All heavy atoms as TSV, in Angstrom:
chain	resi	resn	atom	element	x	y	z
A	1	MET	N	N	123.435	103.663	163.688
A	1	MET	CA	C	123.202	103.597	165.132
A	1	MET	C	C	124.061	104.631	165.861
A	1	MET	O	O	123.931	104.721	167.061
A	1	MET	CB	C	123.534	102.215	165.657
A	1	MET	CG	C	122.628	101.106	165.155
A	1	MET	SD	S	120.868	101.256	165.592
A	1	MET	CE	C	120.907	101.345	167.362
A	2	LYS	N	N	124.819	105.380	165.138
A	2	LYS	CA	C	125.668	106.401	165.807
A	2	LYS	C	C	124.791	107.382	166.535
A	2	LYS	O	O	123.873	107.908	165.987
A	2	LYS	CB	C	126.575	107.099	164.793
A	2	LYS	CG	C	127.677	106.248	164.284
A	2	LYS	CD	C	128.534	107.012	163.287
A	2	LYS	CE	C	129.590	106.116	162.724
A	2	LYS	NZ	N	130.424	106.762	161.728
A	3	GLY	N	N	125.125	107.624	167.807
A	3	GLY	CA	C	124.424	108.598	168.600
A	3	GLY	C	C	123.066	108.080	169.144
A	3	GLY	O	O	122.338	108.847	169.832
A	4	VAL	N	N	122.750	106.869	168.894
A	4	VAL	CA	C	121.484	106.306	169.410
A	4	VAL	C	C	121.812	105.219	170.419
A	4	VAL	O	O	122.530	104.272	170.105
A	4	VAL	CB	C	120.639	105.727	168.234
A	4	VAL	CG1	C	119.316	105.132	168.768
A	4	VAL	CG2	C	120.370	106.762	167.179
A	5	GLU	N	N	121.254	105.318	171.593
A	5	GLU	CA	C	121.547	104.372	172.661
A	5	GLU	C	C	120.381	103.385	172.856
A	5	GLU	O	O	119.720	103.409	173.881
A	5	GLU	CB	C	121.857	105.107	173.984
A	5	GLU	CG	C	123.132	105.933	173.905
A	5	GLU	CD	C	124.378	105.075	173.721
A	5	GLU	OE1	O	124.491	103.970	174.250
A	5	GLU	OE2	O	125.246	105.481	172.909
A	6	VAL	N	N	120.193	102.551	171.852
A	6	VAL	CA	C	119.112	101.547	171.957
A	6	VAL	C	C	119.718	100.219	171.516
A	6	VAL	O	O	120.683	100.196	170.776
A	6	VAL	CB	C	117.881	101.871	171.062
A	6	VAL	CG1	C	117.220	103.170	171.529
A	6	VAL	CG2	C	118.290	102.035	169.615
A	7	PRO	N	N	119.187	99.122	171.984
A	7	PRO	CA	C	119.694	97.834	171.552
A	7	PRO	C	C	119.482	97.582	170.092
A	7	PRO	O	O	118.548	98.071	169.495
A	7	PRO	CB	C	118.961	96.783	172.467
A	7	PRO	CG	C	117.753	97.497	172.954
A	7	PRO	CD	C	118.061	98.976	172.917
A	8	ILE	N	N	120.353	96.777	169.503
A	8	ILE	CA	C	120.225	96.329	168.141
A	8	ILE	C	C	119.596	94.947	168.159
A	8	ILE	O	O	120.091	94.034	168.806
A	8	ILE	CB	C	121.596	96.301	167.444
A	8	ILE	CG1	C	122.231	97.718	167.421
A	8	ILE	CG2	C	121.477	95.772	165.996
A	8	ILE	CD1	C	123.688	97.718	166.992
A	9	ILE	N	N	118.521	94.792	167.411
A	9	ILE	CA	C	117.837	93.473	167.359
A	9	ILE	C	C	118.181	92.836	165.994
A	9	ILE	O	O	117.680	93.331	164.951
A	9	ILE	CB	C	116.289	93.614	167.519
A	9	ILE	CG1	C	115.911	94.461	168.694
A	9	ILE	CG2	C	115.675	92.233	167.527
A	9	ILE	CD1	C	116.322	93.926	170.017
A	10	PRO	N	N	118.936	91.765	165.957
A	10	PRO	CA	C	119.219	91.106	164.723
A	10	PRO	C	C	117.930	90.428	164.194
A	10	PRO	O	O	117.178	89.812	164.922
A	10	PRO	CB	C	120.268	90.027	165.065
A	10	PRO	CG	C	120.720	90.358	166.431
A	10	PRO	CD	C	119.684	91.167	167.094
A	11	VAL	N	N	117.657	90.569	162.916
A	11	VAL	CA	C	116.499	90.008	162.294
A	11	VAL	C	C	116.910	89.323	160.966
A	11	VAL	O	O	117.704	89.859	160.223
A	11	VAL	CB	C	115.428	91.128	161.973
A	11	VAL	CG1	C	114.214	90.552	161.277
A	11	VAL	CG2	C	115.009	91.825	163.253
A	12	ASN	N	N	116.317	88.167	160.713
A	12	ASN	CA	C	116.569	87.419	159.499
A	12	ASN	C	C	115.267	87.032	158.879
A	12	ASN	O	O	114.332	86.595	159.505
A	12	ASN	CB	C	117.378	86.133	159.728
A	12	ASN	CG	C	117.629	85.373	158.496
A	12	ASN	OD1	O	118.353	85.832	157.618
A	12	ASN	ND2	N	117.019	84.213	158.371
A	13	LEU	N	N	115.146	87.305	157.583
A	13	LEU	CA	C	113.955	86.849	156.750
A	13	LEU	C	C	114.419	85.697	155.917
A	13	LEU	O	O	115.248	85.881	155.023
A	13	LEU	CB	C	113.461	88.007	155.881
A	13	LEU	CG	C	113.054	89.290	156.652
A	13	LEU	CD1	C	112.719	90.378	155.647
A	13	LEU	CD2	C	111.872	88.997	157.542
A	14	ASP	N	N	113.854	84.532	156.154
A	14	ASP	CA	C	114.256	83.337	155.401
A	14	ASP	C	C	113.117	82.925	154.497
A	14	ASP	O	O	111.913	82.860	154.914
A	14	ASP	CB	C	114.598	82.176	156.375
A	14	ASP	CG	C	115.091	80.948	155.656
A	14	ASP	OD1	O	116.133	81.083	154.965
A	14	ASP	OD2	O	114.427	79.907	155.701
A	15	GLY	N	N	113.422	82.575	153.274
A	15	GLY	CA	C	112.427	82.062	152.372
A	15	GLY	C	C	111.749	83.161	151.528
A	15	GLY	O	O	110.789	82.932	150.825
A	16	VAL	N	N	112.339	84.368	151.564
A	16	VAL	CA	C	111.673	85.485	150.810
A	16	VAL	C	C	112.010	85.395	149.320
A	16	VAL	O	O	111.199	85.817	148.514
A	16	VAL	CB	C	112.149	86.832	151.410
A	16	VAL	CG1	C	111.650	87.994	150.598
A	16	VAL	CG2	C	111.739	86.961	152.837
A	17	TRP	N	N	113.186	84.823	148.958
A	17	TRP	CA	C	113.532	84.706	147.536
A	17	TRP	C	C	112.501	83.890	146.838
A	17	TRP	O	O	112.173	82.782	147.222
A	17	TRP	CB	C	114.939	84.149	147.339
A	17	TRP	CG	C	115.343	84.205	145.907
A	17	TRP	CD1	C	115.459	83.134	145.008
A	17	TRP	CD2	C	115.672	85.351	145.179
A	17	TRP	NE1	N	115.824	83.584	143.791
A	17	TRP	CE2	C	115.949	84.960	143.812
A	17	TRP	CE3	C	115.728	86.699	145.466
A	17	TRP	CZ2	C	116.338	85.842	142.834
A	17	TRP	CZ3	C	116.101	87.580	144.476
A	17	TRP	CH2	C	116.415	87.182	143.193
A	18	GLY	N	N	111.909	84.410	145.786
A	18	GLY	CA	C	110.885	83.766	144.994
A	18	GLY	C	C	109.510	84.297	145.367
A	18	GLY	O	O	108.573	84.070	144.628
A	19	SER	N	N	109.416	85.018	146.465
A	19	SER	CA	C	108.100	85.580	146.826
A	19	SER	C	C	107.898	86.872	145.954
A	19	SER	O	O	108.787	87.268	145.225
A	19	SER	CB	C	108.076	86.011	148.292
A	19	SER	OG	O	108.857	87.182	148.511
A	20	ILE	N	N	106.765	87.445	146.030
A	20	ILE	CA	C	106.494	88.677	145.262
A	20	ILE	C	C	107.365	89.834	145.738
A	20	ILE	O	O	107.486	90.793	145.018
A	20	ILE	CB	C	105.001	89.083	145.270
A	20	ILE	CG1	C	104.529	89.448	146.688
A	20	ILE	CG2	C	104.128	88.000	144.689
A	20	ILE	CD1	C	103.178	90.093	146.756
A	21	PHE	N	N	107.981	89.693	146.903
A	21	PHE	CA	C	108.819	90.742	147.427
A	21	PHE	C	C	110.282	90.657	147.030
A	21	PHE	O	O	111.081	91.455	147.408
A	21	PHE	CB	C	108.681	90.857	148.939
A	21	PHE	CG	C	107.295	91.078	149.377
A	21	PHE	CD1	C	106.534	90.082	149.948
A	21	PHE	CD2	C	106.675	92.346	149.212
A	21	PHE	CE1	C	105.193	90.316	150.323
A	21	PHE	CE2	C	105.382	92.580	149.572
A	21	PHE	CZ	C	104.635	91.551	150.118
A	22	SER	N	N	110.649	89.614	146.265
A	22	SER	CA	C	112.011	89.477	145.831
A	22	SER	C	C	112.137	89.966	144.380
A	22	SER	O	O	111.138	90.264	143.762
A	22	SER	CB	C	112.452	88.011	145.886
A	22	SER	OG	O	111.804	87.235	144.876
A	23	PHE	N	N	113.386	90.050	143.895
A	23	PHE	CA	C	113.580	90.518	142.552
A	23	PHE	C	C	113.832	89.310	141.631
A	23	PHE	O	O	114.434	89.458	140.579
A	23	PHE	CB	C	114.786	91.487	142.553
A	23	PHE	CG	C	114.858	92.328	141.313
A	23	PHE	CD1	C	113.882	93.286	141.055
A	23	PHE	CD2	C	115.863	92.175	140.397
A	23	PHE	CE1	C	113.932	94.086	139.923
A	23	PHE	CE2	C	115.947	92.963	139.216
A	23	PHE	CZ	C	114.936	93.896	139.006
A	24	GLU	N	N	113.322	88.141	142.057
A	24	GLU	CA	C	113.532	86.937	141.238
A	24	GLU	C	C	112.848	87.146	139.879
A	24	GLU	O	O	111.852	87.836	139.763
A	24	GLU	CB	C	112.862	85.749	141.928
A	24	GLU	CG	C	113.109	84.429	141.226
A	24	GLU	CD	C	112.063	83.444	141.474
A	24	GLU	OE1	O	110.921	83.764	141.839
A	24	GLU	OE2	O	112.357	82.242	141.316
A	25	ARG	N	N	113.447	86.557	138.837
A	25	ARG	CA	C	112.942	86.698	137.459
A	25	ARG	C	C	112.974	88.160	136.964
A	25	ARG	O	O	112.264	88.542	136.050
A	25	ARG	CB	C	111.549	86.121	137.307
A	25	ARG	CG	C	111.515	84.596	137.483
A	25	ARG	CD	C	110.138	84.041	137.291
A	25	ARG	NE	N	109.557	83.918	138.598
A	25	ARG	CZ	C	108.241	83.770	138.845
A	25	ARG	NH1	N	107.402	83.754	137.852
A	25	ARG	NH2	N	107.756	83.672	140.039
A	26	GLY	N	N	113.791	88.975	137.637
A	26	GLY	CA	C	113.962	90.375	137.205
A	26	GLY	C	C	112.752	91.214	137.415
A	26	GLY	O	O	112.613	92.295	136.873
A	27	ARG	N	N	111.841	90.800	138.303
A	27	ARG	CA	C	110.657	91.574	138.578
A	27	ARG	C	C	110.451	91.702	140.072
A	27	ARG	O	O	110.761	90.769	140.823
A	27	ARG	CB	C	109.450	90.871	137.955
A	27	ARG	CG	C	109.628	90.609	136.448
A	27	ARG	CD	C	108.453	89.856	135.884
A	27	ARG	NE	N	107.440	90.878	135.605
A	27	ARG	CZ	C	106.189	90.607	135.254
A	27	ARG	NH1	N	105.832	89.335	135.157
A	27	ARG	NH2	N	105.346	91.530	135.005
A	28	PHE	N	N	109.920	92.846	140.493
A	28	PHE	CA	C	109.590	93.081	141.888
A	28	PHE	C	C	108.149	93.357	141.997
A	28	PHE	O	O	107.643	94.289	141.389
A	28	PHE	CB	C	110.466	94.252	142.409
A	28	PHE	CG	C	110.270	94.579	143.873
A	28	PHE	CD1	C	110.737	93.716	144.823
A	28	PHE	CD2	C	109.575	95.652	144.268
A	28	PHE	CE1	C	110.531	93.971	146.171
A	28	PHE	CE2	C	109.367	95.956	145.583
A	28	PHE	CZ	C	109.853	95.092	146.543
A	29	LEU	N	N	107.439	92.672	142.851
A	29	LEU	CA	C	105.994	92.770	143.086
A	29	LEU	C	C	105.090	92.336	141.945
A	29	LEU	O	O	103.946	91.963	142.173
A	29	LEU	CB	C	105.618	94.190	143.513
A	29	LEU	CG	C	106.103	94.669	144.867
A	29	LEU	CD1	C	105.709	96.132	145.096
A	29	LEU	CD2	C	105.559	93.809	145.994
A	30	TRP	N	N	105.536	92.354	140.718
A	30	TRP	CA	C	104.658	92.048	139.572
A	30	TRP	C	C	104.807	90.661	139.103
A	30	TRP	O	O	105.131	90.391	137.912
A	30	TRP	CB	C	104.895	93.050	138.429
A	30	TRP	CG	C	104.644	94.435	138.856
A	30	TRP	CD1	C	105.488	95.390	139.191
A	30	TRP	CD2	C	103.339	95.044	139.039
A	30	TRP	NE1	N	104.886	96.556	139.585
A	30	TRP	CE2	C	103.533	96.348	139.510
A	30	TRP	CE3	C	102.022	94.583	138.844
A	30	TRP	CZ2	C	102.470	97.181	139.759
A	30	TRP	CZ3	C	100.992	95.424	139.087
A	30	TRP	CH2	C	101.185	96.710	139.552
A	31	LYS	N	N	104.620	89.687	139.955
A	31	LYS	CA	C	104.639	88.293	139.564
A	31	LYS	C	C	103.660	87.506	140.438
A	31	LYS	O	O	103.331	87.887	141.508
A	31	LYS	CB	C	106.058	87.694	139.661
A	31	LYS	CG	C	106.676	87.738	140.998
A	31	LYS	CD	C	108.107	87.265	140.957
A	31	LYS	CE	C	108.940	87.654	142.117
A	31	LYS	NZ	N	109.373	88.967	142.202
A	32	VAL	N	N	103.258	86.352	139.927
A	32	VAL	CA	C	102.342	85.504	140.620
A	32	VAL	C	C	103.124	84.642	141.623
A	32	VAL	O	O	104.141	84.065	141.234
A	32	VAL	CB	C	101.559	84.617	139.630
A	32	VAL	CG1	C	100.650	83.685	140.372
A	32	VAL	CG2	C	100.806	85.463	138.658
A	33	PRO	N	N	102.691	84.569	142.858
A	33	PRO	CA	C	103.435	83.745	143.823
A	33	PRO	C	C	103.371	82.294	143.407
A	33	PRO	O	O	102.400	81.864	142.816
A	33	PRO	CB	C	102.749	83.988	145.129
A	33	PRO	CG	C	101.483	84.721	144.857
A	33	PRO	CD	C	101.607	85.271	143.419
A	34	ARG	N	N	104.409	81.567	143.695
A	34	ARG	CA	C	104.521	80.146	143.310
A	34	ARG	C	C	103.465	79.307	144.126
A	34	ARG	O	O	103.024	78.229	143.635
A	34	ARG	CB	C	105.879	79.593	143.522
A	34	ARG	CG	C	106.852	80.204	142.566
A	34	ARG	CD	C	108.203	79.612	142.697
A	34	ARG	NE	N	109.077	80.244	141.758
A	34	ARG	CZ	C	110.347	79.943	141.603
A	34	ARG	NH1	N	110.856	79.004	142.308
A	34	ARG	NH2	N	111.072	80.555	140.713
A	35	ARG	N	N	103.180	79.740	145.305
A	35	ARG	CA	C	102.121	79.082	146.095
A	35	ARG	C	C	101.578	80.063	147.119
A	35	ARG	O	O	102.157	81.044	147.444
A	35	ARG	CB	C	102.699	77.832	146.772
A	35	ARG	CG	C	103.794	78.071	147.733
A	35	ARG	CD	C	104.267	76.765	148.315
A	35	ARG	NE	N	105.559	77.067	148.997
A	35	ARG	CZ	C	106.393	76.144	149.421
A	35	ARG	NH1	N	106.111	74.880	149.144
A	35	ARG	NH2	N	107.486	76.442	149.988
A	36	ILE	N	N	100.370	79.731	147.552
A	36	ILE	CA	C	99.690	80.622	148.535
A	36	ILE	C	C	99.252	79.662	149.671
A	36	ILE	O	O	98.570	78.683	149.389
A	36	ILE	CB	C	98.511	81.356	147.915
A	36	ILE	CG1	C	98.998	82.278	146.824
A	36	ILE	CG2	C	97.751	82.124	148.964
A	36	ILE	CD1	C	97.916	82.950	146.055
A	37	PRO	N	N	99.507	79.959	150.898
A	37	PRO	CA	C	100.357	81.029	151.381
A	37	PRO	C	C	101.820	80.712	151.106
A	37	PRO	O	O	102.245	79.580	151.024
A	37	PRO	CB	C	100.106	81.093	152.893
A	37	PRO	CG	C	99.698	79.707	153.269
A	37	PRO	CD	C	98.995	79.136	152.042
A	38	TYR	N	N	102.613	81.779	150.921
A	38	TYR	CA	C	104.049	81.615	150.636
A	38	TYR	C	C	104.759	81.560	152.002
A	38	TYR	O	O	104.679	82.521	152.763
A	38	TYR	CB	C	104.517	82.786	149.794
A	38	TYR	CG	C	105.856	82.558	149.180
A	38	TYR	CD1	C	105.956	81.876	147.939
A	38	TYR	CD2	C	107.036	82.813	149.827
A	38	TYR	CE1	C	107.165	81.572	147.367
A	38	TYR	CE2	C	108.276	82.520	149.256
A	38	TYR	CZ	C	108.333	81.911	148.047
A	38	TYR	OH	O	109.530	81.590	147.481
A	39	PRO	N	N	105.485	80.504	152.296
A	39	PRO	CA	C	106.128	80.361	153.598
A	39	PRO	C	C	107.348	81.232	153.781
A	39	PRO	O	O	108.303	81.133	152.987
A	39	PRO	CB	C	106.509	78.894	153.645
A	39	PRO	CG	C	106.733	78.493	152.243
A	39	PRO	CD	C	105.732	79.342	151.425
A	40	VAL	N	N	107.341	82.110	154.723
A	40	VAL	CA	C	108.475	82.997	155.045
A	40	VAL	C	C	108.694	82.848	156.542
A	40	VAL	O	O	107.710	82.863	157.319
A	40	VAL	CB	C	108.183	84.432	154.653
A	40	VAL	CG1	C	109.276	85.363	155.142
A	40	VAL	CG2	C	108.016	84.560	153.168
A	41	THR	N	N	109.925	82.765	156.970
A	41	THR	CA	C	110.270	82.710	158.359
A	41	THR	C	C	110.953	84.003	158.805
A	41	THR	O	O	111.937	84.413	158.170
A	41	THR	CB	C	111.200	81.470	158.667
A	41	THR	OG1	O	110.556	80.315	158.247
A	41	THR	CG2	C	111.531	81.402	160.159
A	42	VAL	N	N	110.470	84.594	159.889
A	42	VAL	CA	C	111.121	85.795	160.438
A	42	VAL	C	C	111.722	85.354	161.798
A	42	VAL	O	O	111.001	84.858	162.662
A	42	VAL	CB	C	110.063	86.918	160.644
A	42	VAL	CG1	C	110.791	88.174	161.208
A	42	VAL	CG2	C	109.376	87.249	159.360
A	43	SER	N	N	113.034	85.589	161.918
A	43	SER	CA	C	113.726	85.196	163.176
A	43	SER	C	C	114.327	86.429	163.787
A	43	SER	O	O	114.900	87.255	163.151
A	43	SER	CB	C	114.849	84.166	162.838
A	43	SER	OG	O	114.383	83.106	162.189
A	44	PHE	N	N	114.178	86.502	165.144
A	44	PHE	CA	C	114.710	87.598	165.863
A	44	PHE	C	C	115.756	87.074	166.875
A	44	PHE	O	O	115.563	86.077	167.498
A	44	PHE	CB	C	113.593	88.313	166.719
A	44	PHE	CG	C	112.558	88.938	165.872
A	44	PHE	CD1	C	111.416	88.247	165.528
A	44	PHE	CD2	C	112.722	90.196	165.368
A	44	PHE	CE1	C	110.401	88.799	164.731
A	44	PHE	CE2	C	111.716	90.811	164.561
A	44	PHE	CZ	C	110.585	90.085	164.278
A	45	GLY	N	N	116.887	87.758	166.884
A	45	GLY	CA	C	117.995	87.348	167.777
A	45	GLY	C	C	117.945	88.106	169.073
A	45	GLY	O	O	117.129	88.919	169.323
A	46	THR	N	N	118.899	87.722	169.911
A	46	THR	CA	C	119.029	88.370	171.209
A	46	THR	C	C	119.438	89.810	171.006
A	46	THR	O	O	120.343	90.085	170.213
A	46	THR	CB	C	120.102	87.607	172.064
A	46	THR	OG1	O	119.717	86.252	172.128
A	46	THR	CG2	C	120.214	88.188	173.433
A	47	PRO	N	N	118.866	90.737	171.784
A	47	PRO	CA	C	119.286	92.168	171.659
A	47	PRO	C	C	120.796	92.317	171.870
A	47	PRO	O	O	121.350	91.665	172.773
A	47	PRO	CB	C	118.457	92.894	172.693
A	47	PRO	CG	C	117.307	92.014	172.934
A	47	PRO	CD	C	117.747	90.558	172.725
A	48	MET	N	N	121.371	93.143	171.085
A	48	MET	CA	C	122.830	93.451	171.154
A	48	MET	C	C	123.030	94.853	171.654
A	48	MET	O	O	122.186	95.700	171.373
A	48	MET	CB	C	123.462	93.196	169.806
A	48	MET	CG	C	123.267	91.799	169.244
A	48	MET	SD	S	123.916	91.598	167.610
A	48	MET	CE	C	125.686	91.707	167.903
A	49	PRO	N	N	124.157	95.103	172.326
A	49	PRO	CA	C	124.443	96.472	172.745
A	49	PRO	C	C	124.595	97.421	171.531
A	49	PRO	O	O	125.025	97.017	170.461
A	49	PRO	CB	C	125.737	96.346	173.506
A	49	PRO	CG	C	126.292	95.017	173.294
A	49	PRO	CD	C	125.221	94.159	172.635
A	50	PRO	N	N	124.235	98.708	171.739
A	50	PRO	CA	C	124.353	99.680	170.656
A	50	PRO	C	C	125.805	99.892	170.198
A	50	PRO	O	O	125.991	100.412	169.104
A	50	PRO	CB	C	123.762	100.968	171.204
A	50	PRO	CG	C	123.775	100.770	172.689
A	50	PRO	CD	C	123.743	99.313	172.958
A	51	THR	N	N	126.757	99.409	170.929
A	51	THR	CA	C	128.152	99.580	170.572
A	51	THR	C	C	128.658	98.435	169.670
A	51	THR	O	O	129.843	98.373	169.320
A	51	THR	CB	C	129.018	99.655	171.842
A	51	THR	OG1	O	128.753	98.498	172.637
A	51	THR	CG2	C	128.708	100.923	172.637
A	52	SER	N	N	127.789	97.465	169.372
A	52	SER	CA	C	128.172	96.319	168.550
A	52	SER	C	C	128.648	96.803	167.140
A	52	SER	O	O	128.108	97.762	166.628
A	52	SER	CB	C	126.944	95.392	168.331
A	52	SER	OG	O	126.486	94.906	169.543
A	53	THR	N	N	129.641	96.117	166.648
A	53	THR	CA	C	130.168	96.466	165.359
A	53	THR	C	C	129.332	95.871	164.248
A	53	THR	O	O	128.523	94.930	164.493
A	53	THR	CB	C	131.628	95.955	165.196
A	53	THR	OG1	O	131.593	94.546	165.182
A	53	THR	CG2	C	132.545	96.486	166.282
A	54	ALA	N	N	129.485	96.330	163.042
A	54	ALA	CA	C	128.736	95.805	161.876
A	54	ALA	C	C	129.068	94.317	161.737
A	54	ALA	O	O	128.167	93.523	161.389
A	54	ALA	CB	C	129.065	96.603	160.629
A	55	ILE	N	N	130.305	93.933	161.920
A	55	ILE	CA	C	130.689	92.534	161.807
A	55	ILE	C	C	129.973	91.637	162.827
A	55	ILE	O	O	129.534	90.576	162.551
A	55	ILE	CB	C	132.240	92.402	161.924
A	55	ILE	CG1	C	132.900	93.050	160.734
A	55	ILE	CG2	C	132.654	90.950	162.076
A	55	ILE	CD1	C	134.391	93.215	160.856
A	56	GLN	N	N	129.866	92.171	164.113
A	56	GLN	CA	C	129.174	91.384	165.101
A	56	GLN	C	C	127.682	91.257	164.767
A	56	GLN	O	O	127.132	90.165	164.958
A	56	GLN	CB	C	129.323	92.110	166.452
A	56	GLN	CG	C	130.720	92.059	167.035
A	56	GLN	CD	C	130.869	92.931	168.215
A	56	GLN	OE1	O	130.349	94.056	168.268
A	56	GLN	NE2	N	131.677	92.501	169.184
A	57	VAL	N	N	127.061	92.274	164.298
A	57	VAL	CA	C	125.667	92.229	163.948
A	57	VAL	C	C	125.465	91.270	162.742
A	57	VAL	O	O	124.548	90.433	162.747
A	57	VAL	CB	C	125.073	93.620	163.634
A	57	VAL	CG1	C	123.654	93.574	163.165
A	57	VAL	CG2	C	125.169	94.488	164.899
A	58	ARG	N	N	126.325	91.420	161.742
A	58	ARG	CA	C	126.186	90.521	160.570
A	58	ARG	C	C	126.374	89.072	161.013
A	58	ARG	O	O	125.659	88.172	160.531
A	58	ARG	CB	C	127.247	90.859	159.535
A	58	ARG	CG	C	127.257	89.872	158.324
A	58	ARG	CD	C	128.207	90.325	157.320
A	58	ARG	NE	N	127.664	91.485	156.591
A	58	ARG	CZ	C	127.634	91.585	155.303
A	58	ARG	NH1	N	128.143	90.640	154.564
A	58	ARG	NH2	N	127.073	92.633	154.738
A	59	SER	N	N	127.276	88.808	161.912
A	59	SER	CA	C	127.497	87.465	162.366
A	59	SER	C	C	126.246	86.924	163.085
A	59	SER	O	O	125.901	85.750	162.891
A	59	SER	CB	C	128.705	87.439	163.365
A	59	SER	OG	O	128.874	86.132	163.912
A	60	ALA	N	N	125.591	87.733	163.885
A	60	ALA	CA	C	124.384	87.319	164.589
A	60	ALA	C	C	123.256	87.040	163.574
A	60	ALA	O	O	122.549	86.048	163.721
A	60	ALA	CB	C	123.935	88.411	165.568
A	61	VAL	N	N	123.130	87.846	162.519
A	61	VAL	CA	C	122.123	87.602	161.471
A	61	VAL	C	C	122.451	86.330	160.721
A	61	VAL	O	O	121.570	85.490	160.443
A	61	VAL	CB	C	122.008	88.811	160.546
A	61	VAL	CG1	C	121.057	88.520	159.380
A	61	VAL	CG2	C	121.472	90.001	161.341
A	62	GLN	N	N	123.707	86.091	160.446
A	62	GLN	CA	C	124.145	84.867	159.752
A	62	GLN	C	C	123.808	83.622	160.577
A	62	GLN	O	O	123.394	82.597	160.054
A	62	GLN	CB	C	125.599	84.907	159.363
A	62	GLN	CG	C	125.876	85.882	158.246
A	62	GLN	CD	C	127.342	86.032	157.959
A	62	GLN	OE1	O	128.210	85.891	158.820
A	62	GLN	NE2	N	127.678	86.288	156.696
A	63	GLU	N	N	123.989	83.728	161.911
A	63	GLU	CA	C	123.620	82.570	162.742
A	63	GLU	C	C	122.112	82.318	162.688
A	63	GLU	O	O	121.684	81.170	162.654
A	63	GLU	CB	C	124.050	82.869	164.173
A	63	GLU	CG	C	125.561	82.781	164.401
A	63	GLU	CD	C	125.997	83.100	165.812
A	63	GLU	OE1	O	125.161	82.965	166.707
A	63	GLU	OE2	O	127.105	83.623	165.954
A	64	LEU	N	N	121.328	83.416	162.703
A	64	LEU	CA	C	119.851	83.254	162.569
A	64	LEU	C	C	119.475	82.587	161.251
A	64	LEU	O	O	118.600	81.729	161.186
A	64	LEU	CB	C	119.176	84.600	162.685
A	64	LEU	CG	C	119.178	85.286	164.066
A	64	LEU	CD1	C	118.649	86.689	163.920
A	64	LEU	CD2	C	118.416	84.474	165.043
A	65	HIS	N	N	120.225	82.988	160.196
A	65	HIS	CA	C	119.930	82.388	158.881
A	65	HIS	C	C	120.253	80.903	158.851
A	65	HIS	O	O	119.480	80.092	158.357
A	65	HIS	CB	C	120.691	83.098	157.783
A	65	HIS	CG	C	120.515	82.474	156.476
A	65	HIS	ND1	N	119.361	82.581	155.748
A	65	HIS	CD2	C	121.356	81.747	155.730
A	65	HIS	CE1	C	119.475	81.913	154.597
A	65	HIS	NE2	N	120.688	81.399	154.576
A	66	ALA	N	N	121.399	80.522	159.433
A	66	ALA	CA	C	121.801	79.141	159.445
A	66	ALA	C	C	120.749	78.354	160.256
A	66	ALA	O	O	120.399	77.226	159.837
A	66	ALA	CB	C	123.200	79.021	160.104
A	67	GLU	N	N	120.284	78.854	161.368
A	67	GLU	CA	C	119.261	78.122	162.179
A	67	GLU	C	C	117.968	77.996	161.368
A	67	GLU	O	O	117.361	76.898	161.359
A	67	GLU	CB	C	119.019	78.902	163.489
A	67	GLU	CG	C	120.183	78.836	164.440
A	67	GLU	CD	C	120.043	79.825	165.593
A	67	GLU	OE1	O	118.923	80.425	165.758
A	67	GLU	OE2	O	120.998	80.000	166.321
A	68	ALA	N	N	117.558	79.039	160.703
A	68	ALA	CA	C	116.309	78.941	159.915
A	68	ALA	C	C	116.482	77.967	158.798
A	68	ALA	O	O	115.568	77.238	158.480
A	68	ALA	CB	C	115.984	80.357	159.361
A	69	PHE	N	N	117.638	77.961	158.135
A	69	PHE	CA	C	117.894	77.003	157.056
A	69	PHE	C	C	117.771	75.595	157.531
A	69	PHE	O	O	117.211	74.698	156.877
A	69	PHE	CB	C	119.293	77.281	156.432
A	69	PHE	CG	C	119.522	76.387	155.256
A	69	PHE	CD1	C	118.995	76.684	154.011
A	69	PHE	CD2	C	120.331	75.282	155.370
A	69	PHE	CE1	C	119.258	75.869	152.919
A	69	PHE	CE2	C	120.580	74.454	154.308
A	69	PHE	CZ	C	120.043	74.778	153.055
A	70	GLN	N	N	118.322	75.312	158.717
A	70	GLN	CA	C	118.263	73.947	159.322
A	70	GLN	C	C	116.812	73.523	159.615
A	70	GLN	O	O	116.496	72.370	159.594
A	70	GLN	CB	C	119.101	73.870	160.581
A	70	GLN	CG	C	120.592	73.959	160.331
A	70	GLN	CD	C	121.131	72.793	159.495
A	70	GLN	OE1	O	120.673	71.675	159.655
A	70	GLN	NE2	N	122.045	73.122	158.601
A	71	ARG	N	N	115.930	74.511	159.908
A	71	ARG	CA	C	114.544	74.201	160.306
A	71	ARG	C	C	113.624	74.081	159.075
A	71	ARG	O	O	112.525	73.642	159.221
A	71	ARG	CB	C	113.996	75.279	161.205
A	71	ARG	CG	C	114.444	75.082	162.613
A	71	ARG	CD	C	113.742	76.060	163.527
A	71	ARG	NE	N	114.796	76.940	164.035
A	71	ARG	CZ	C	114.752	78.257	164.001
A	71	ARG	NH1	N	113.749	78.871	163.513
A	71	ARG	NH2	N	115.771	78.983	164.405
A	72	ARG	N	N	114.127	74.431	157.904
A	72	ARG	CA	C	113.263	74.291	156.686
A	72	ARG	C	C	112.790	72.862	156.471
A	72	ARG	O	O	113.542	71.919	156.674
A	72	ARG	CB	C	114.010	74.737	155.440
A	72	ARG	CG	C	114.239	76.227	155.311
A	72	ARG	CD	C	114.855	76.476	153.932
A	72	ARG	NE	N	115.363	77.825	153.896
A	72	ARG	CZ	C	116.128	78.245	152.891
A	72	ARG	NH1	N	116.399	77.477	151.869
A	72	ARG	NH2	N	116.563	79.503	152.881
A	73	LYS	N	N	111.572	72.745	156.077
A	73	LYS	CA	C	111.066	71.423	155.759
A	73	LYS	C	C	111.655	70.997	154.410
A	73	LYS	O	O	111.717	71.804	153.475
A	73	LYS	CB	C	109.565	71.404	155.655
A	73	LYS	CG	C	108.870	71.636	156.970
A	73	LYS	CD	C	107.399	71.590	156.787
A	73	LYS	CE	C	106.715	71.806	158.138
A	73	LYS	NZ	N	105.262	71.823	158.027
A	74	ARG	N	N	112.096	69.773	154.306
A	74	ARG	CA	C	112.656	69.316	153.062
A	74	ARG	C	C	111.510	68.955	152.130
A	74	ARG	O	O	110.639	68.161	152.494
A	74	ARG	CB	C	113.502	68.069	153.299
A	74	ARG	CG	C	114.658	68.321	154.272
A	74	ARG	CD	C	115.707	69.198	153.613
A	74	ARG	NE	N	116.802	69.470	154.513
A	74	ARG	CZ	C	117.439	70.626	154.576
A	74	ARG	NH1	N	117.057	71.614	153.780
A	74	ARG	NH2	N	118.384	70.793	155.385
A	75	ALA	N	N	111.481	69.549	150.968
A	75	ALA	CA	C	110.427	69.334	149.997
A	75	ALA	C	C	110.660	68.129	149.132
A	75	ALA	O	O	111.732	67.659	148.984
A	75	ALA	CB	C	110.239	70.592	149.142
């Protein structure tokens, strides 16, 4: 983000592990999904100033992850 004056949007992808886009079972893209449709949650946080530190951005993404984890349906 150095030299770029745009807001940083924190984004979290929850539930991707085990999908065809993960490296689960040592394979990427070349596996059969466990179910169709495969549930993935994409969460967007509040825009942050471009001067935010990596620690601040990571913290915002971790908060999104915790919220998404709490919303998961218990199987």
